MARVEXVO-541926 format. One record per atom (N, C-alpha, C): atom name; residue number from 1; x, z, y. Coordinates in steps of 0.2 Angstrom, whole numbers, plus 2048, in hexadecimal, padded with zeros to 3 digits. Layout:
+------+-----+-----+-----+-----+
: site : pos :   X :   Z :   Y :
+------+-----+-----+-----+-----+
:   CA : NUM :   X :   Z :   Y :
...
+------+-----+-----+-----+-----+
This chain:
+------+-----+-----+-----+-----+
: site : pos :   X :   Z :   Y :
+------+-----+-----+-----+-----+
:    N :   1 : 89F : 298 : 6AF :
:   CA :   1 : 8A6 : 29A : 6B7 :
:    C :   1 : 8AD : 29B : 6B4 :
:    N :   2 : 8B2 : 298 : 6B8 :
:   CA :   2 : 8B8 : 299 : 6B6 :
:    C :   2 : 8B7 : 2A2 : 6B9 :
:    N :   3 : 8C0 : 2A5 : 6B7 :
:   CA :   3 : 8C0 : 2AA : 6BC :
:    C :   3 : 8C2 : 2A9 : 6C2 :
:    N :   4 : 8C5 : 2A1 : 6C1 :
:   CA :   4 : 8CE : 2A1 : 6C9 :
:    C :   4 : 8C4 : 29D : 6CC :
:    N :   5 : 8BE : 298 : 6CE :
:   CA :   5 : 8BA : 296 : 6CC :
:    C :   5 : 8B4 : 29B : 6CF :
:    N :   6 : 8B6 : 2A2 : 6CE :
:   CA :   6 : 8B0 : 2A9 : 6CE :
:    C :   6 : 8B6 : 2AB : 6D6 :
:    N :   7 : 8BA : 2AA : 6D0 :
:   CA :   7 : 8BD : 2AE : 6DA :
:    C :   7 : 8BC : 2AC : 6E0 :
:    N :   8 : 8BD : 2A6 : 6DF :
:   CA :   8 : 8BD : 2A3 : 6E5 :
:    C :   8 : 8B7 : 2A4 : 6E9 :
:    N :   9 : 8B2 : 2A3 : 6E5 :
:   CA :   9 : 8AD : 2A2 : 6E5 :
:    C :   9 : 8A8 : 2A9 : 6EA :
:    N :  10 : 8AB : 2AE : 6E7 :
:   CA :  10 : 8AA : 2B6 : 6EA :
:    C :  10 : 8B1 : 2B4 : 6F0 :
:    N :  11 : 8B8 : 2B2 : 6EF :
:   CA :  11 : 8BA : 2B3 : 6F9 :
:    C :  11 : 8B7 : 2AD : 6FF :
:    N :  12 : 8B4 : 2A9 : 6FC :
:   CA :  12 : 8AF : 2A7 : 6FE :
:    C :  12 : 8A7 : 2AA : 703 :
:    N :  13 : 8A0 : 2AC : 6FC :
:   CA :  13 : 89D : 2B1 : 702 :
:    C :  13 : 8A0 : 2B5 : 706 :
:    N :  14 : 899 : 2B5 : 70A :
:   CA :  14 : 89B : 2BC : 710 :
:    C :  14 : 89B : 2C1 : 70D :
:    N :  15 : 89E : 2C8 : 70A :
:   CA :  15 : 8A0 : 2D1 : 70C :
:    C :  15 : 89A : 2D3 : 70E :
:    N :  16 : 895 : 2DA : 70C :
:   CA :  16 : 88F : 2DC : 710 :
:    C :  16 : 896 : 2E0 : 713 :
:    N :  17 : 896 : 2E6 : 71B :
:   CA :  17 : 89B : 2EB : 71B :
:    C :  17 : 898 : 2F1 : 71A :
:    N :  18 : 898 : 2F5 : 712 :
:   CA :  18 : 899 : 2F8 : 710 :
:    C :  18 : 897 : 2FF : 714 :
:    N :  19 : 89B : 2FE : 719 :
:   CA :  19 : 89A : 305 : 71E :
:    C :  19 : 894 : 303 : 722 :
:    N :  20 : 891 : 2FF : 721 :
:   CA :  20 : 88B : 300 : 723 :
:    C :  20 : 882 : 300 : 720 :
:    N :  21 : 87F : 306 : 722 :
:   CA :  21 : 87C : 30A : 71B :
:    C :  21 : 877 : 303 : 71B :
:    N :  22 : 872 : 2FC : 720 :
:   CA :  22 : 870 : 2FA : 71D :
:    C :  22 : 873 : 2F2 : 71B :
:    N :  23 : 879 : 2F1 : 719 :
:   CA :  23 : 87B : 2EE : 717 :
:    C :  23 : 879 : 2EF : 70C :
:    N :  24 : 87D : 2F5 : 70F :
:   CA :  24 : 87E : 2FB : 70A :
:    C :  24 : 876 : 2F9 : 707 :
:    N :  25 : 872 : 2FC : 709 :
:   CA :  25 : 868 : 2FA : 707 :
:    C :  25 : 867 : 2F6 : 704 :
:    N :  26 : 869 : 2F1 : 708 :
:   CA :  26 : 868 : 2EA : 706 :
:    C :  26 : 86D : 2E7 : 6FD :
:    N :  27 : 870 : 2EB : 6FD :
:   CA :  27 : 877 : 2E9 : 6F9 :
:    C :  27 : 873 : 2ED : 6F6 :
:    N :  28 : 86E : 2EF : 6F1 :
:   CA :  28 : 86A : 2F4 : 6ED :
:    C :  28 : 872 : 2FA : 6ED :
:    N :  29 : 872 : 2FE : 6F0 :
:   CA :  29 : 877 : 305 : 6F1 :
:    C :  29 : 87F : 300 : 6EC :
:    N :  30 : 880 : 2F9 : 6EF :
:   CA :  30 : 886 : 2F7 : 6EC :
:    C :  30 : 887 : 2F2 : 6E5 :
:    N :  31 : 87E : 2F3 : 6E3 :
:   CA :  31 : 880 : 2F3 : 6DC :
:    C :  31 : 880 : 2E8 : 6DC :
:    N :  32 : 87E : 2E7 : 6E2 :
:   CA :  32 : 87B : 2DE : 6E3 :
:    C :  32 : 884 : 2DD : 6E5 :
:    N :  33 : 889 : 2DF : 6E8 :
:   CA :  33 : 891 : 2DF : 6E5 :
:    C :  33 : 891 : 2DD : 6DF :
:    N :  34 : 891 : 2DC : 6DB :
:   CA :  34 : 894 : 2DB : 6D5 :
:    C :  34 : 894 : 2D2 : 6D4 :
:    N :  35 : 89B : 2D3 : 6D3 :
:   CA :  35 : 89D : 2CB : 6D1 :
:    C :  35 : 895 : 2C5 : 6D2 :
:    N :  36 : 893 : 2C6 : 6C7 :
:   CA :  36 : 88F : 2C4 : 6C6 :
:    C :  36 : 887 : 2C8 : 6C4 :
:    N :  37 : 883 : 2C5 : 6C3 :
:   CA :  37 : 87C : 2C6 : 6C4 :
:    C :  37 : 87C : 2CC : 6C7 :
:    N :  38 : 87B : 2CB : 6CC :
:   CA :  38 : 87A : 2D2 : 6D2 :
:    C :  38 : 874 : 2D4 : 6D4 :
:    N :  39 : 871 : 2CB : 6D0 :
:   CA :  39 : 868 : 2D2 : 6D1 :
:    C :  39 : 867 : 2D4 : 6CF :
:    N :  40 : 865 : 2D3 : 6C6 :
:   CA :  40 : 868 : 2D7 : 6C1 :
:    C :  40 : 86B : 2DD : 6C2 :
:    N :  41 : 873 : 2DE : 6C4 :
:   CA :  41 : 872 : 2E4 : 6C4 :
:    C :  41 : 86F : 2E9 : 6CB :
:    N :  42 : 869 : 2E3 : 6CD :
:   CA :  42 : 86A : 2E7 : 6D3 :
:    C :  42 : 860 : 2E9 : 6D2 :
:    N :  43 : 85E : 2E8 : 6CD :
:   CA :  43 : 856 : 2EA : 6C7 :
:    C :  43 : 858 : 2EF : 6C7 :
:    N :  44 : 860 : 2EE : 6C1 :
:   CA :  44 : 861 : 2F5 : 6BF :
:    C :  44 : 862 : 2FA : 6C4 :
:    N :  45 : 865 : 2FA : 6C9 :
:   CA :  45 : 861 : 301 : 6CD :
:    C :  45 : 85D : 304 : 6D0 :
:    N :  46 : 857 : 2FE : 6CE :
:   CA :  46 : 852 : 301 : 6D0 :
:    C :  46 : 84C : 302 : 6CA :
:    N :  47 : 851 : 304 : 6C4 :
:   CA :  47 : 84E : 306 : 6C0 :
:    C :  47 : 84B : 30E : 6C1 :
:    N :  48 : 850 : 311 : 6C4 :
:   CA :  48 : 851 : 31A : 6C2 :
:    C :  48 : 84E : 31C : 6CE :
:    N :  49 : 84E : 314 : 6CE :
:   CA :  49 : 84A : 316 : 6D6 :
:    C :  49 : 841 : 315 : 6D2 :
:    N :  50 : 83E : 311 : 6CE :
:   CA :  50 : 838 : 310 : 6CA :
:    C :  50 : 836 : 31B : 6C8 :
:    N :  51 : 83D : 31B : 6C5 :
:   CA :  51 : 839 : 324 : 6C0 :
:    C :  51 : 839 : 325 : 6C8 :
:    N :  52 : 83D : 326 : 6CC :
:   CA :  52 : 83A : 328 : 6D4 :
:    C :  52 : 835 : 32A : 6D5 :
:    N :  53 : 831 : 322 : 6D5 :
:   CA :  53 : 82D : 321 : 6D8 :
:    C :  53 : 824 : 324 : 6D6 :
:    N :  54 : 826 : 324 : 6CF :
:   CA :  54 : 824 : 328 : 6C9 :
:    C :  54 : 81D : 32A : 6CA :
:    N :  55 : 81F : 32F : 6CD :
:   CA :  55 : 81C : 334 : 6CF :
:    C :  55 : 819 : 336 : 6D6 :
:    N :  56 : 817 : 331 : 6D6 :
:   CA :  56 : 813 : 331 : 6DC :
:    C :  56 : 80D : 331 : 6DD :
:    N :  57 : 80C : 32F : 6D7 :
:   CA :  57 : 803 : 328 : 6D6 :
:    C :  57 : 805 : 322 : 6D7 :
:    N :  58 : 7FF : 31F : 6D8 :
:   CA :  58 : 7FC : 318 : 6D8 :
:    C :  58 : 7FB : 318 : 6E0 :
:    N :  59 : 7F9 : 318 : 6E3 :
:   CA :  59 : 7F6 : 31A : 6EA :
:    C :  59 : 7FD : 31C : 6EE :
:    N :  60 : 803 : 321 : 6EE :
:   CA :  60 : 80A : 321 : 6F1 :
:    C :  60 : 80D : 31C : 6ED :
:    N :  61 : 80D : 31C : 6E6 :
:   CA :  61 : 812 : 317 : 6E6 :
:    C :  61 : 813 : 30C : 6E6 :
:    N :  62 : 80C : 30C : 6EB :
:   CA :  62 : 80A : 307 : 6ED :
:    C :  62 : 80A : 306 : 6F3 :
:    N :  63 : 80B : 30C : 6F4 :
:   CA :  63 : 80B : 30D : 6FE :
:    C :  63 : 813 : 30D : 6FE :
:    N :  64 : 817 : 30D : 6F9 :
:   CA :  64 : 821 : 312 : 6FB :
:    C :  64 : 822 : 308 : 6F8 :
:    N :  65 : 81F : 306 : 6F5 :
:   CA :  65 : 822 : 2FD : 6F4 :
:    C :  65 : 821 : 2FB : 6F9 :
:    N :  66 : 819 : 2FC : 6FC :
:   CA :  66 : 818 : 2F7 : 704 :
:    C :  66 : 81B : 2F5 : 709 :
:    N :  67 : 81C : 2FD : 709 :
:   CA :  67 : 822 : 2FF : 70E :
:    C :  67 : 829 : 2FE : 70C :
:    N :  68 : 82C : 2FB : 707 :
:   CA :  68 : 831 : 2FB : 705 :
:    C :  68 : 830 : 2F2 : 704 :
:    N :  69 : 82C : 2EF : 705 :
:   CA :  69 : 82D : 2E7 : 706 :
:    C :  69 : 82C : 2E7 : 70E :
:    N :  70 : 826 : 2EB : 711 :
:   CA :  70 : 827 : 2E7 : 719 :
:    C :  70 : 82E : 2EA : 71C :
:    N :  71 : 833 : 2EF : 71A :
:   CA :  71 : 839 : 2F1 : 71C :
:    C :  71 : 83E : 2EC : 71A :
:    N :  72 : 83B : 2E9 : 714 :
:   CA :  72 : 842 : 2E4 : 70F :
:    C :  72 : 842 : 2DE : 712 :
:    N :  73 : 83D : 2DC : 716 :
:   CA :  73 : 83A : 2D3 : 719 :
:    C :  73 : 83F : 2D6 : 721 :
:    N :  74 : 843 : 2DE : 723 :
:   CA :  74 : 846 : 2DE : 729 :
:    C :  74 : 84C : 2DF : 727 :
:    N :  75 : 84B : 2E2 : 722 :
:   CA :  75 : 854 : 2E5 : 721 :
:    C :  75 : 857 : 2DD : 71A :
:    N :  76 : 853 : 2DB : 719 :
:   CA :  76 : 858 : 2D4 : 715 :
:    C :  76 : 857 : 2CE : 719 :
:    N :  77 : 853 : 2CD : 720 :
:   CA :  77 : 856 : 2C9 : 726 :
:    C :  77 : 85A : 2CD : 727 :
:    N :  78 : 85A : 2D1 : 72B :
:   CA :  78 : 860 : 2D4 : 72F :
:    C :  78 : 868 : 2D1 : 72C :
:    N :  79 : 866 : 2D6 : 723 :
:   CA :  79 : 86F : 2D5 : 721 :
:    C :  79 : 86F : 2CD : 721 :
:    N :  80 : 86B : 2C8 : 720 :
:   CA :  80 : 86B : 2C2 : 71C :
:    C :  80 : 86F : 2C1 : 724 :
:    N :  81 : 86E : 2C2 : 728 :
:   CA :  81 : 86F : 2BF : 731 :
:    C :  81 : 879 : 2C2 : 732 :
:    N :  82 : 878 : 2C8 : 72F :
:   CA :  82 : 87F : 2CF : 734 :
:    C :  82 : 883 : 2C6 : 72D :
:    N :  83 : 881 : 2C3 : 728 :
:   CA :  83 : 886 : 2C1 : 721 :
:    C :  83 : 889 : 2B9 : 725 :
:    N :  84 : 882 : 2B6 : 729 :
:   CA :  84 : 882 : 2B1 : 728 :
:    C :  84 : 87E : 2AB : 722 :
:    N :  85 : 87B : 2B0 : 720 :
:   CA :  85 : 87A : 2AD : 717 :
:    C :  85 : 871 : 2AF : 717 :
:    N :  86 : 86D : 2A8 : 715 :
:   CA :  86 : 866 : 2AB : 714 :
:    C :  86 : 866 : 2AC : 70C :
:    N :  87 : 866 : 2B2 : 70D :
:   CA :  87 : 864 : 2B1 : 706 :
:    C :  87 : 86D : 2B6 : 703 :
:    N :  88 : 86B : 2B9 : 702 :
:   CA :  88 : 873 : 2B7 : 6FD :
:    C :  88 : 873 : 2BD : 6F8 :
:    N :  89 : 878 : 2BB : 6F6 :
:   CA :  89 : 877 : 2BD : 6ED :
:    C :  89 : 875 : 2C5 : 6EB :
:    N :  90 : 878 : 2C6 : 6F1 :
:   CA :  90 : 87B : 2CD : 6EE :
:    C :  90 : 877 : 2D2 : 6F2 :
:    N :  91 : 872 : 2CE : 6F7 :
:   CA :  91 : 869 : 2D2 : 6FB :
:    C :  91 : 866 : 2D2 : 6F5 :
:    N :  92 : 867 : 2D8 : 6F2 :
:   CA :  92 : 860 : 2DC : 6EC :
:    C :  92 : 85B : 2DF : 6EF :
:    N :  93 : 859 : 2E4 : 6F4 :
:   CA :  93 : 856 : 2E7 : 6F6 :
:    C :  93 : 84D : 2E2 : 6F1 :
:    N :  94 : 84C : 2DB : 6F4 :
:   CA :  94 : 848 : 2D8 : 6F2 :
:    C :  94 : 847 : 2DA : 6EB :
:    N :  95 : 84B : 2DA : 6E9 :
:   CA :  95 : 84C : 2DC : 6E1 :
:    C :  95 : 848 : 2E0 : 6DD :
:    N :  96 : 84B : 2E5 : 6E2 :
:   CA :  96 : 84A : 2ED : 6E1 :
:    C :  96 : 841 : 2EC : 6E0 :
:    N :  97 : 83D : 2EB : 6E6 :
:   CA :  97 : 834 : 2E9 : 6E8 :
:    C :  97 : 833 : 2E5 : 6E2 :
:    N :  98 : 834 : 2E1 : 6E2 :
:   CA :  98 : 834 : 2DD : 6DA :
:    C :  98 : 831 : 2DF : 6D5 :
:    N :  99 : 838 : 2E3 : 6D4 :
:   CA :  99 : 839 : 2E3 : 6D1 :
:    C :  99 : 831 : 2EA : 6CC :
:    N : 100 : 830 : 2F1 : 6D2 :
:   CA : 100 : 82C : 2F3 : 6D5 :
:    C : 100 : 824 : 2F1 : 6D3 :
:    N : 101 : 825 : 2ED : 6D6 :
:   CA : 101 : 81D : 2E6 : 6D5 :
:    C : 101 : 81D : 2E6 : 6D0 :
:    N : 102 : 820 : 2E4 : 6CC :
:   CA : 102 : 81E : 2E3 : 6C2 :
:    C : 102 : 81F : 2EA : 6BE :
:    N : 103 : 822 : 2EE : 6C0 :
:   CA : 103 : 81F : 2F5 : 6BD :
:    C : 103 : 818 : 2F9 : 6C1 :
:    N : 104 : 814 : 2F7 : 6C7 :
:   CA : 104 : 810 : 2FB : 6C7 :
:    C : 104 : 80A : 2FC : 6C4 :
:    N : 105 : 807 : 302 : 6C2 :
:   CA : 105 : 803 : 304 : 6BC :
:    C : 105 : 806 : 303 : 6B6 :
:    N : 106 : 80D : 302 : 6B4 :
:   CA : 106 : 80E : 2FF : 6AE :
:    C : 106 : 810 : 308 : 6A9 :
:    N : 107 : 80C : 303 : 6A3 :
:   CA : 107 : 80C : 30A : 69E :
:    C : 107 : 816 : 30A : 69D :
:    N : 108 : 816 : 311 : 69B :
:   CA : 108 : 81B : 314 : 699 :
:    C : 108 : 81E : 314 : 694 :
:    N : 109 : 822 : 317 : 693 :
:   CA : 109 : 828 : 315 : 68D :
:    C : 109 : 82A : 30E : 691 :
:    N : 110 : 831 : 30D : 68A :
:   CA : 110 : 83B : 30B : 68B :
:    C : 110 : 836 : 305 : 68E :
:    N : 111 : 830 : 304 : 686 :
:   CA : 111 : 831 : 2FD : 687 :
:    C : 111 : 82D : 2F8 : 68B :
:    N : 112 : 82C : 2FD : 68C :
:   CA : 112 : 827 : 2FC : 695 :
:    C : 112 : 82D : 2F7 : 69A :
:    N : 113 : 830 : 2FF : 69B :
:   CA : 113 : 832 : 2FF : 69E :
:    C : 113 : 83A : 2F7 : 69D :
:    N : 114 : 83C : 2F7 : 698 :
:   CA : 114 : 840 : 2F2 : 698 :
:    C : 114 : 83C : 2EA : 698 :
:    N : 115 : 836 : 2E6 : 695 :
:   CA : 115 : 831 : 2E5 : 697 :
:    C : 115 : 831 : 2E3 : 69C :
:    N : 116 : 831 : 2E8 : 6A3 :
:   CA : 116 : 82D : 2E4 : 6A9 :
:    C : 116 : 836 : 2E4 : 6AB :
:    N : 117 : 83A : 2E6 : 6AC :
:   CA : 117 : 844 : 2E4 : 6AE :
:    C : 117 : 840 : 2DD : 6AB :
:    N : 118 : 840 : 2DA : 6A5 :
:   CA : 118 : 843 : 2D3 : 6A1 :
:    C : 118 : 83C : 2D0 : 6A3 :
:    N : 119 : 836 : 2D1 : 6A6 :
:   CA : 119 : 832 : 2CB : 6AA :
:    C : 119 : 834 : 2CA : 6B1 :
:    N : 120 : 835 : 2D0 : 6B4 :
:   CA : 120 : 837 : 2CF : 6BA :
:    C : 120 : 83D : 2CA : 6BF :
:    N : 121 : 841 : 2CD : 6B8 :
:   CA : 121 : 847 : 2C8 : 6B8 :
:    C : 121 : 846 : 2C3 : 6B7 :
:    N : 122 : 844 : 2C1 : 6B3 :
:   CA : 122 : 842 : 2B9 : 6B2 :
:    C : 122 : 83F : 2B6 : 6B6 :
:    N : 123 : 839 : 2B9 : 6B5 :
:   CA : 123 : 834 : 2B4 : 6C0 :
:    C : 123 : 83A : 2B5 : 6C2 :
:    N : 124 : 83C : 2B9 : 6C5 :
:   CA : 124 : 841 : 2B7 : 6C9 :
:    C : 124 : 846 : 2AF : 6C9 :
:    N : 125 : 848 : 2B2 : 6C5 :
:   CA : 125 : 84F : 2AE : 6C4 :
:    C : 125 : 84C : 2A5 : 6C2 :
:    N : 126 : 845 : 2A6 : 6BF :
:   CA : 126 : 840 : 2A2 : 6BD :
:    C : 126 : 83E : 29D : 6C4 :
:    N : 127 : 83B : 29F : 6C4 :
:   CA : 127 : 839 : 2A0 : 6CC :
:    C : 127 : 832 : 299 : 6CB :
:    N : 128 : 82E : 29C : 6CA :
:   CA : 128 : 828 : 297 : 6C4 :
:    C : 128 : 821 : 297 : 6CC :
:    N : 129 : 823 : 290 : 6CB :
:   CA : 129 : 81D : 28F : 6D1 :
:    C : 129 : 819 : 293 : 6D2 :
:    N : 130 : 816 : 298 : 6DB :
:   CA : 130 : 819 : 295 : 6E0 :
:    C : 130 : 821 : 297 : 6E4 :
:    N : 131 : 821 : 29B : 6DE :
:   CA : 131 : 828 : 2A3 : 6E0 :
:    C : 131 : 830 : 29A : 6E0 :
:    N : 132 : 82F : 298 : 6DD :
:   CA : 132 : 833 : 294 : 6E1 :
:    C : 132 : 833 : 28E : 6E6 :
:    N : 133 : 830 : 28D : 6E5 :
:   CA : 133 : 82D : 289 : 6EC :
:    C : 133 : 830 : 28B : 6F4 :
:    N : 134 : 82B : 290 : 6F5 :
:   CA : 134 : 82A : 293 : 6F8 :
:    C : 134 : 832 : 29A : 6F9 :
:    N : 135 : 835 : 29A : 6F6 :
:   CA : 135 : 83E : 29D : 6F6 :
:    C : 135 : 840 : 298 : 6FB :
:    N : 136 : 83E : 291 : 6F8 :
:   CA : 136 : 842 : 289 : 6FD :
:    C : 136 : 83F : 289 : 702 :
:    N : 137 : 837 : 28A : 705 :
:   CA : 137 : 833 : 287 : 70D :
:    C : 137 : 836 : 28E : 70F :
:    N : 138 : 835 : 295 : 70E :
:   CA : 138 : 835 : 29C : 711 :
:    C : 138 : 83A : 29E : 714 :
:    N : 139 : 83B : 29F : 719 :
:   CA : 139 : 845 : 2A1 : 719 :
:    C : 139 : 844 : 2A9 : 71F :
:    N : 140 : 84A : 2A8 : 722 :
:   CA : 140 : 849 : 2B5 : 724 :
:    C : 140 : 846 : 2B7 : 71F :
:    N : 141 : 847 : 2BC : 721 :
:   CA : 141 : 846 : 2C2 : 71C :
:    C : 141 : 841 : 2C4 : 717 :
:    N : 142 : 83C : 2C0 : 71B :
:   CA : 142 : 834 : 2BF : 717 :
:    C : 142 : 836 : 2BA : 70F :
:    N : 143 : 83A : 2B5 : 713 :
:   CA : 143 : 83D : 2AF : 70E :
:    C : 143 : 83F : 2B0 : 707 :
:    N : 144 : 842 : 2B9 : 70D :
:   CA : 144 : 84A : 2B8 : 706 :
:    C : 144 : 844 : 2BF : 6FF :
:    N : 145 : 840 : 2C5 : 706 :
:   CA : 145 : 83E : 2C9 : 700 :
:    C : 145 : 836 : 2C6 : 6FC :
:    N : 146 : 832 : 2BF : 700 :
:   CA : 146 : 82D : 2BD : 6F9 :
:    C : 146 : 82F : 2B8 : 6F2 :
:    N : 147 : 834 : 2B7 : 6F3 :
:   CA : 147 : 833 : 2B6 : 6EA :
:    C : 147 : 834 : 2B7 : 6E3 :
:    N : 148 : 837 : 2BE : 6E7 :
:   CA : 148 : 837 : 2C7 : 6E3 :
:    C : 148 : 832 : 2CB : 6E3 :
:    N : 149 : 82D : 2CA : 6E6 :
:   CA : 149 : 826 : 2CA : 6E7 :
:    C : 149 : 821 : 2C7 : 6E6 :
:    N : 150 : 821 : 2C2 : 6E1 :
:   CA : 150 : 822 : 2BA : 6DF :
:    C : 150 : 821 : 2BF : 6D9 :
:    N : 151 : 829 : 2BD : 6D7 :
:   CA : 151 : 827 : 2BE : 6D0 :
:    C : 151 : 827 : 2C2 : 6CE :
:    N : 152 : 826 : 2CB : 6D1 :
:   CA : 152 : 826 : 2D2 : 6D0 :
:    C : 152 : 81D : 2D3 : 6CD :
:    N : 153 : 819 : 2CD : 6D3 :
:   CA : 153 : 810 : 2CC : 6D0 :
:    C : 153 : 810 : 2C7 : 6CC :
:    N : 154 : 814 : 2C1 : 6C8 :
:   CA : 154 : 812 : 2C0 : 6C4 :
:    C : 154 : 815 : 2C4 : 6BB :
:    N : 155 : 81A : 2CA : 6C2 :
:   CA : 155 : 81C : 2CD : 6B9 :
:    C : 155 : 816 : 2D3 : 6B5 :
:    N : 156 : 814 : 2D6 : 6BD :
:   CA : 156 : 811 : 2D8 : 6BF :
:    C : 156 : 808 : 2D7 : 6BB :
:    N : 157 : 80A : 2D3 : 6B9 :
:   CA : 157 : 804 : 2CF : 6B9 :
:    C : 157 : 802 : 2CE : 6B1 :
:    N : 158 : 806 : 2CC : 6AD :
:   CA : 158 : 809 : 2CD : 6A8 :
:    C : 158 : 80B : 2D6 : 6A4 :
:    N : 159 : 80D : 2D7 : 6A5 :
:   CA : 159 : 80D : 2DD : 6A2 :
:    C : 159 : 805 : 2DE : 6A2 :
:    N : 160 : 802 : 2E1 : 6AA :
:   CA : 160 : 7FB : 2E5 : 6AB :
:    C : 160 : 7F7 : 2DF : 6A0 :
:    N : 161 : 7F6 : 2D9 : 6A2 :
:   CA : 161 : 7F6 : 2D5 : 69F :
:    C : 161 : 7F6 : 2D8 : 695 :
:    N : 162 : 7FE : 2D9 : 697 :
:   CA : 162 : 801 : 2DC : 690 :
:    C : 162 : 7FE : 2E3 : 68E :
:    N : 163 : 7FF : 2E5 : 692 :
:   CA : 163 : 7FA : 2EB : 68F :
:    C : 163 : 7F1 : 2EC : 68F :
:    N : 164 : 7F0 : 2E5 : 691 :
:   CA : 164 : 7E7 : 2E8 : 692 :
:    C : 164 : 7E5 : 2E5 : 687 :
:    N : 165 : 7ED : 2E5 : 687 :
:   CA : 165 : 7EA : 2E2 : 67F :
:    C : 165 : 7EF : 2E8 : 67A :
:    N : 166 : 7F1 : 2EE : 67C :
:   CA : 166 : 7F1 : 2F5 : 67C :
:    C : 166 : 7F5 : 2F9 : 67C :
:    N : 167 : 7FB : 2FE : 679 :
:   CA : 167 : 801 : 2FD : 678 :
:    C : 167 : 805 : 2FD : 675 :
:    N : 168 : 80C : 2FA : 678 :
:   CA : 168 : 813 : 2F9 : 676 :
:    C : 168 : 811 : 2FB : 671 :
:    N : 169 : 815 : 2FB : 669 :
:   CA : 169 : 818 : 301 : 664 :
:    C : 169 : 820 : 303 : 66C :
+------+-----+-----+-----+-----+
């Protein structure tokens, strides 16, 4: 994409109100405001969040991710309405939740963290069935959250299958 087309696209895209804490949260503390690959940037911001949640243990981790999902339905729907755009590319709260799902029960280590990051992003971008189908048919905050949650579940399945074959080198 040319620089002029990128600038034109950014100029026409509704901008969040960075003074609004809901916009700041939905946009991943600002990471979703980047002009290129906001979903990847938002997922990168979720990596330290994952590190903060690890000491909680499995039950608390699942509870926090579930709470983030439920809150995200409301948050993403609200910010989407504020901006007048369904699933604005800068809303990355859903990426946070999806990545955290992929990383649930993941073995420790940088290779596993990298694998989880890549798997989640691939499933989120490719949207294999039924992710893409649901993404096109479910609206509102639930629709925004659902495709990333399913991408996270797909990533979780692959991670757990890989972990079952033994540790990565």
